[in-house]
C-alpha positions as a printed NumPy array, in Angstrom:
array([[135.773, -70.37 , 133.721],
       [138.17 , -67.44 , 134.152],
       [138.574, -66.166, 137.733],
       [135.699, -63.748, 138.413],
       [135.388, -62.088, 141.801],
       [132.48 , -59.876, 142.841],
       [133.147, -57.5  , 145.722],
       [136.083, -59.69 , 146.723],
       [134.234, -63.047, 146.613],
       [134.964, -65.664, 143.961],
       [131.969, -66.27 , 141.687],
       [131.074, -69.96 , 141.434],
       [127.925, -71.81 , 140.399],
       [128.504, -74.086, 143.408],
       [127.256, -71.393, 145.767],
       [123.697, -71.608, 147.081],
       [122.711, -67.938, 147.061],
       [123.42 , -65.154, 144.588],
       [122.722, -61.45 , 144.328],
       [120.89 , -60.161, 141.253],
       [124.11 , -58.94 , 139.621],
       [125.863, -62.239, 140.388],
       [123.016, -64.141, 138.714],
       [123.186, -61.916, 135.629],
       [126.938, -62.292, 135.207],
       [126.976, -66.025, 135.93 ],
       [124.116, -66.61 , 133.476],
       [125.951, -64.715, 130.728],
       [129.304, -66.423, 131.355],
       [127.741, -69.895, 131.323],
       [125.85 , -69.088, 128.1  ],
       [129.065, -67.803, 126.532],
       [131.081, -70.852, 127.512],
       [128.282, -73.096, 126.22 ],
       [128.717, -71.506, 122.783],
       [125.537, -69.408, 122.614],
       [125.509, -67.472, 119.323],
       [123.227, -64.484, 120.003],
       [122.851, -62.142, 122.957],
       [120.671, -59.158, 123.839],
       [122.071, -55.745, 124.747],
       [120.289, -52.522, 125.669],
       [120.969, -49.076, 124.222],
       [121.524, -46.263, 126.72 ],
       [118.571, -44.108, 125.674],
       [120.688, -40.966, 125.424],
       [119.552, -40.275, 121.848],
       [116.123, -41.896, 121.889],
       [113.979, -44.488, 123.61 ],
       [116.122, -47.255, 125.172],
       [115.767, -50.488, 123.235],
       [117.064, -54.031, 123.185],
       [119.083, -55.184, 120.177],
       [120.465, -58.594, 119.249],
       [124.252, -58.921, 119.025],
       [126.064, -61.989, 117.702],
       [128.875, -63.807, 119.449],
       [131.116, -63.132, 116.442],
       [130.55 , -59.363, 116.712],
       [131.423, -59.388, 120.408],
       [134.523, -61.529, 119.864],
       [135.713, -59.216, 117.076],
       [135.234, -56.161, 119.293],
       [137.11 , -57.749, 122.197],
       [140.018, -58.852, 120.009],
       [140.304, -55.447, 118.304],
       [140.444, -53.72 , 121.689],
       [142.924, -56.231, 123.094],
       [145.279, -55.68 , 120.152],
       [144.998, -51.893, 120.317],
       [145.593, -51.724, 124.082],
       [147.969, -54.706, 124.326],
       [145.753, -56.558, 126.798],
       [146.918, -60.088, 127.492],
       [146.271, -63.303, 129.365],
       [146.774, -62.901, 133.097],
       [145.969, -59.174, 133.195],
       [143.499, -58.083, 135.864],
       [140.42 , -56.203, 134.646],
       [137.82 , -54.35 , 136.721],
       [134.126, -54.052, 135.861],
       [132.487, -51.109, 137.621],
       [129.629, -50.494, 135.157],
       [126.144, -51.918, 134.57 ],
       [126.778, -55.408, 133.082],
       [123.566, -55.199, 131.028],
       [124.758, -52.171, 129.045],
       [127.244, -52.564, 126.203],
       [130.161, -51.022, 128.125],
       [129.797, -53.394, 131.058],
       [128.96 , -56.477, 129.002],
       [131.988, -56.015, 126.784],
       [134.288, -55.839, 129.815],
       [133.136, -59.382, 130.619],
       [133.675, -60.516, 127.016],
       [137.155, -58.953, 126.886],
       [138.075, -60.869, 130.019],
       [136.702, -64.125, 128.574],
       [138.347, -63.736, 125.155],
       [141.702, -62.488, 126.468],
       [141.67 , -64.726, 129.573],
       [142.04 , -61.843, 131.987],
       [140.992, -62.181, 135.622],
       [137.88 , -60.072, 136.243],
       [137.018, -58.188, 139.429],
       [133.405, -56.964, 139.545],
       [132.691, -54.043, 141.878],
       [129.606, -51.97 , 142.569],
       [128.685, -49.62 , 139.724],
       [128.921, -46.542, 141.946],
       [130.24 , -43.008, 141.514],
       [133.694, -44.289, 142.514],
       [133.794, -48.04 , 141.822],
       [137.474, -48.252, 142.823],
       [136.914, -46.89 , 146.334],
       [136.813, -50.225, 148.199],
       [139.295, -52.126, 146.028],
       [142.437, -53.359, 147.753],
       [144.41 , -54.999, 144.939],
       [145.924, -53.194, 141.931],
       [144.546, -53.847, 138.45 ],
       [145.685, -53.478, 134.847],
       [142.607, -52.398, 132.915],
       [139.175, -50.881, 133.477],
       [136.441, -48.912, 131.714],
       [134.719, -45.947, 133.362],
       [132.372, -43.103, 132.505],
       [133.775, -39.568, 132.941],
       [132.142, -38.847, 136.303],
       [133.51 , -42.13 , 137.711],
       [137.028, -41.257, 136.594],
       [136.691, -37.773, 138.078],
       [135.583, -39.193, 141.44 ],
       [138.393, -41.769, 141.385],
       [141.024, -39.101, 140.713],
       [139.74 , -36.968, 143.607],
       [140.086, -39.819, 146.135],
       [143.674, -40.561, 147.326],
       [143.135, -44.338, 147.542],
       [141.562, -44.796, 144.107],
       [144.022, -42.275, 142.627],
       [146.858, -44.544, 143.746],
       [145.135, -47.554, 142.143],
       [144.761, -45.65 , 138.871],
       [148.476, -44.892, 138.883],
       [149.221, -48.619, 139.198],
       [147.004, -49.51 , 136.23 ],
       [148.157, -49.843, 132.62 ],
       [145.133, -48.594, 130.689],
       [141.799, -46.927, 131.464],
       [139.187, -46.373, 128.753],
       [136.467, -43.743, 129.111],
       [133.087, -43.849, 127.385],
       [129.443, -42.94 , 127.729],
       [129.922, -39.169, 127.427],
       [132.545, -36.642, 126.281],
       [135.313, -35.82 , 128.755],
       [135.341, -32.268, 130.086],
       [138.333, -29.979, 129.698],
       [138.845, -30.07 , 133.459],
       [138.918, -33.864, 133.557],
       [141.357, -33.999, 130.645],
       [143.684, -31.692, 132.566],
       [143.473, -33.909, 135.659],
       [144.431, -36.943, 133.556],
       [147.767, -35.364, 132.645],
       [149.083, -36.218, 136.118],
       [148.107, -39.9  , 135.918],
       [150.724, -42.555, 135.177],
       [148.246, -44.893, 133.477],
       [147.249, -44.18 , 129.875],
       [143.694, -42.875, 129.56 ],
       [141.807, -43.26 , 126.286],
       [138.564, -41.572, 125.298],
       [136.462, -43.968, 123.233],
       [134.012, -43.547, 120.373],
       [131.346, -46.135, 119.728],
       [127.782, -47.248, 120.34 ],
       [125.766, -50.378, 121.038],
       [125.325, -50.958, 117.295],
       [129.115, -51.165, 116.84 ],
       [129.395, -53.338, 119.974],
       [131.32 , -50.802, 122.047],
       [134.059, -48.552, 120.664],
       [135.533, -48.5  , 117.166],
       [137.975, -45.634, 117.784],
       [140.302, -44.435, 120.558],
       [141.925, -41.136, 121.501],
       [144.859, -41.004, 123.922],
       [144.152, -38.287, 126.494],
       [147.508, -38.317, 128.281],
       [150.86 , -40.06 , 128.174],
       [153.827, -39.405, 125.883],
       [151.643, -38.861, 122.79 ],
       [148.221, -37.358, 123.626],
       [145.929, -37.097, 120.615],
       [143.426, -34.519, 119.36 ],
       [141.624, -36.959, 117.082],
       [139.974, -40.354, 117.395],
       [141.854, -43.128, 115.581],
       [139.936, -46.141, 114.327],
       [140.694, -49.694, 115.389],
       [142.08 , -52.148, 112.856],
       [139.529, -53.153, 110.211],
       [137.258, -50.116, 110.661],
       [136.514, -47.833, 107.694],
       [135.003, -44.352, 107.98 ],
       [133.518, -41.664, 105.745],
       [131.07 , -38.742, 105.963],
       [127.562, -38.552, 104.531],
       [126.032, -35.506, 102.824],
       [125.146, -33.99 , 106.234],
       [128.747, -34.216, 107.435],
       [127.919, -37.112, 109.769],
       [130.133, -40.139, 110.354],
       [129.479, -43.411, 108.523],
       [131.134, -46.58 , 109.791],
       [132.019, -49.951, 108.298],
       [133.208, -52.309, 111.029],
       [133.686, -56.054, 111.552],
       [131.775, -55.547, 114.806],
       [128.594, -54.23 , 113.154],
       [125.684, -56.259, 111.797],
       [124.941, -53.65 , 109.113],
       [127.249, -53.05 , 106.154],
       [127.311, -49.311, 106.886],
       [126.187, -47.584, 110.073],
       [125.133, -43.971, 109.559],
       [125.423, -41.913, 112.732],
       [124.171, -38.469, 113.746],
       [127.676, -37.43 , 114.797],
       [129.104, -34.441, 112.961],
       [132.811, -35.016, 112.349],
       [135.845, -33.661, 110.553],
       [137.879, -36.387, 108.855],
       [141.557, -35.693, 109.545],
       [142.863, -38.794, 107.725],
       [141.398, -41.991, 106.233],
       [141.521, -43.531, 109.724],
       [141.026, -40.569, 112.073],
       [138.375, -37.975, 112.816],
       [137.547, -35.074, 115.095],
       [134.14 , -35.206, 116.778],
       [132.236, -31.908, 116.468],
       [128.876, -32.75 , 118.028],
       [125.561, -34.411, 117.269],
       [123.389, -33.145, 114.448],
       [120.318, -33.652, 116.64 ],
       [121.857, -31.153, 119.08 ],
       [121.995, -28.429, 116.451],
       [119.797, -25.532, 117.593],
       [118.107, -23.496, 114.85 ],
       [117.547, -20.113, 116.468],
       [116.149, -17.442, 114.173],
       [117.566, -19.265, 111.151],
       [121.07 , -19.476, 112.612],
       [122.322, -23.001, 113.336],
       [124.24 , -23.325, 116.599],
       [125.93 , -26.478, 117.925],
       [125.026, -27.042, 121.6  ],
       [128.321, -28.791, 122.37 ],
       [130.307, -25.741, 121.278],
       [128.622, -23.625, 123.975],
       [128.994, -26.369, 126.597],
       [132.712, -26.613, 125.866],
       [133.069, -22.845, 126.208],
       [131.341, -22.921, 129.604],
       [133.543, -25.813, 130.699],
       [136.719, -23.878, 129.883],
       [135.556, -20.951, 132.022],
       [134.57 , -23.126, 134.98 ],
       [137.837, -25.084, 134.811],
       [139.883, -21.887, 134.853],
       [138.012, -20.636, 137.933],
       [137.909, -24.049, 139.685],
       [134.112, -24.178, 139.768],
       [132.111, -27.398, 139.45 ],
       [128.605, -27.302, 138.009],
       [126.151, -29.652, 136.318],
       [124.614, -28.105, 133.212],
       [123.755, -28.624, 129.569],
       [122.561, -26.587, 126.588],
       [119.321, -27.306, 124.706],
       [116.998, -25.47 , 122.359],
       [113.614, -24.614, 123.867],
       [110.521, -23.403, 122.028],
       [110.297, -19.702, 121.201],
       [107.534, -17.933, 119.25 ],
       [109.886, -15.488, 117.514],
       [113.079, -17.507, 117.084],
       [111.59 , -20.984, 116.7  ],
       [114.154, -22.194, 119.222],
       [116.127, -20.271, 121.802],
       [119.385, -21.369, 123.354],
       [118.701, -22.408, 126.954],
       [121.134, -23.244, 129.731],
       [119.839, -25.951, 132.101],
       [121.598, -26.012, 135.475],
       [121.131, -28.075, 138.626],
       [119.982, -25.79 , 141.435],
       [123.134, -26.385, 143.484],
       [125.179, -24.868, 140.65 ],
       [123.372, -21.534, 140.41 ],
       [125.35 , -19.339, 142.765],
       [126.152, -15.727, 141.94 ],
       [129.718, -16.496, 140.924],
       [128.53 , -19.019, 138.35 ],
       [125.96 , -16.63 , 136.877],
       [128.434, -13.752, 136.883],
       [131.066, -15.768, 135.034],
       [128.549, -16.85 , 132.411],
       [127.657, -13.211, 131.798],
       [131.116, -11.685, 131.812],
       [133.294, -14.439, 130.33 ],
       [131.18 , -16.615, 128.028],
       [131.074, -14.16 , 125.124],
       [134.888, -14.21 , 125.004],
       [134.846, -17.968, 124.34 ],
       [132.163, -17.977, 121.629],
       [132.242, -17.046, 117.914],
       [129.554, -14.333, 118.319],
       [126.656, -13.146, 120.473],
       [124.179, -15.431, 118.697],
       [125.717, -18.335, 120.629],
       [124.817, -16.818, 124.016],
       [122.041, -18.556, 126.009],
       [118.804, -16.586, 126.191],
       [117.241, -18.597, 128.99 ],
       [118.607, -19.822, 132.32 ],
       [116.627, -22.806, 133.647],
       [116.948, -24.16 , 137.166],
       [116.376, -27.873, 137.784],
       [116.314, -29.242, 141.34 ],
       [118.096, -32.453, 140.324],
       [118.953, -33.81 , 136.894],
       [117.282, -37.083, 135.968],
       [119.686, -39.822, 134.91 ],
       [119.365, -42.681, 132.433],
       [120.175, -46.28 , 133.502],
       [123.606, -45.787, 131.909],
       [124.331, -42.895, 134.285],
       [124.099, -40.225, 131.576],
       [122.013, -37.086, 132.122],
       [118.533, -37.556, 130.617],
       [118.558, -34.346, 128.58 ],
       [115.537, -35.331, 126.488],
       [113.491, -36.192, 129.569],
       [114.426, -32.971, 131.37 ],
       [113.653, -30.9  , 128.272],
       [110.29 , -32.628, 127.862],
       [109.423, -31.996, 131.519],
       [110.24 , -28.319, 131.051],
       [108.262, -27.966, 127.823],
       [105.252, -29.605, 129.515],
       [105.467, -27.384, 132.609],
       [105.317, -23.716, 131.701],
       [105.385, -22.741, 135.397],
       [108.961, -23.995, 135.69 ],
       [111.196, -21.334, 137.329],
       [113.02 , -20.093, 134.234],
       [115.265, -17.06 , 134.628],
       [115.247, -14.96 , 131.474],
       [117.946, -12.34 , 131.24 ],
       [119.534, -10.054, 128.699],
       [123.259, -10.761, 128.564],
       [124.033,  -7.188, 127.578],
       [122.57 ,  -5.772, 130.798],
       [122.807,  -8.746, 133.151],
       [124.172,  -7.743, 136.548],
       [126.692, -10.282, 137.96 ],
       [125.743,  -9.257, 141.501],
       [122.555, -11.275, 141.144],
       [119.902,  -8.802, 139.926],
       [118.118,  -9.644, 136.703]])
């Protein structure tokens, strides 16, 4: 068995007691080394009900080898797992270590999993909020600068986080993939000597668009011949694409189709420029006249006057036209999260639609007063 340490202690089946996470990892590693052919992974639930799907050993090996070749991972490297080992991102970190014969350090899947680490590492996978927290802490920032490669998945990276990555010495890659493709099938360099605007597919992956403009994937890592996604993309070459957003996040408001991600990106640019942090997302909520209206959901802690004023005065300058402006400002005490750590947008939206007494602030952007009056 490759060297696996959990919170600094070597994992061995000779020990008498194990934590729940130690049992899970040890059980998987022993099954893998015994030659088990099929394994169960869980989808994140970000685009529907979480579900378990069966993944073959061959698919997982192919994914690990494709990543190792693309990132030049090799035997003897030190990898860090700071994610849920039952989700595809965490499970594949274990498989990459097994296939490539890297040493694996398992740490708590916290906001900053690198916080208590003492030894440098070569490779890790994080979600955006973990990377952001690690960059903000001097100790984990130093560890990142000693690493070779960090891959980021689970959610798009914000403009502010991308800017922070420019100061890192390690190469940071945004990833594109899903449980059905057994982790990522494309990478985008965020920093380094050659940062990229587009995702570039791994070796052996073929891509095209369907009639909706959504990405279709053929990959050695997939059980299906062709996987049809709900991701709207622009193909920039036979092996590269630019992600535009999800078709199921298209808001039809009064017959005009608006992409939620476009508005979120515009808000992010404004907040980054003014050094403001906020948790928010855009969704379409029911409206008798429009069918759907563009609504801005914000955690309560983010709704200060400066935030609201900036949304009113600056957002229109970042959008194609006034039809993209939110019509409803919805306060949420605390965003619910999925097991993967992503914001449960569907759950929050459903809670709001079911509770018409929710404190929603409706305002007209043309007469909204930044001083706080509605």
